[in-house]
N, C-alpha and C positions, 0 to 999 in steps of 0.2 A: 504494500499500499504506499503510495507516495502522497505526501501532504505538504503544502506550503502555507505557512501562517505569517501574515503581515502583522507584526506586533504593534498594537496600539490603535489600529484603525477601527476595530470593532468597539473598543472602549470609547473612542471619540464619537462615533455615531450613536452608541447607546446613551452616552452622557448627554448629547444634544437632544435626543428624543425624550429622555426623562426630565430634562431641565425645562421642557416646554418651549423649545425653540422651533415649534411648528409654525411655519409661515407658508404662504402661497408660492413663494419664490424658492428656487433651488439654492441650496447652500453648498459651497465648495471650500474644502480644506486642502492645504498643501502639506504633503508628507514631509516631515522634518528629517532629512537624511542624517543628522547627528544623533537623533534619538529614536531611530527606527531600524528594524532589521527583518529579514526574511529567514525563518527557521524551517528546517526540513528534517524528516525521519524516514529512513528506508530500511526495510527488513532485509537482512543478508542471510540467505540460505535458510530461512526460518529458525535461525539459531540466535542471532543478535540483531540489534537495531543500530544502525549507523546514524548519528545526529550531525548536522552541520548548520552553519549560519552564513548568510551573505549580508554584509553590513552596508554595502553601497546601494541603497534603495532610495528612489525619489519618485514623485508623482503627485497625483491629486485624488481626492475622494469627493464624490458629488452625491448629495442627498436631496431628492425632490419629493416632498411630502404630498404634493398634488398628483404625481405619477411615479410611484416607486419603481416601476419598470425602467425609468430613465436614470435611476440611481446606479452608481457603480464606483469601481476603483480602477484607475489607470496608473500602473507602476512600471518602473524600469529598475532592473537589478543588474549591476555591473560588477 
């Protein structure tokens, strides 16, 4: 199983939703490359799990309360 987690973006969207920042306009956040990372875990031969981290991540997170289908994350990992 391959999984990539962008640390922090779920917390940002959840915090905005719980704080009542619901407006008719789409809200956009810029991912802070100094405080963000992409983590992964890969099963190796069903014996062990290899973990790794990419620290060079940047991008934007968009949340549109009027049309959630237009919400998303655009990220670059270098």
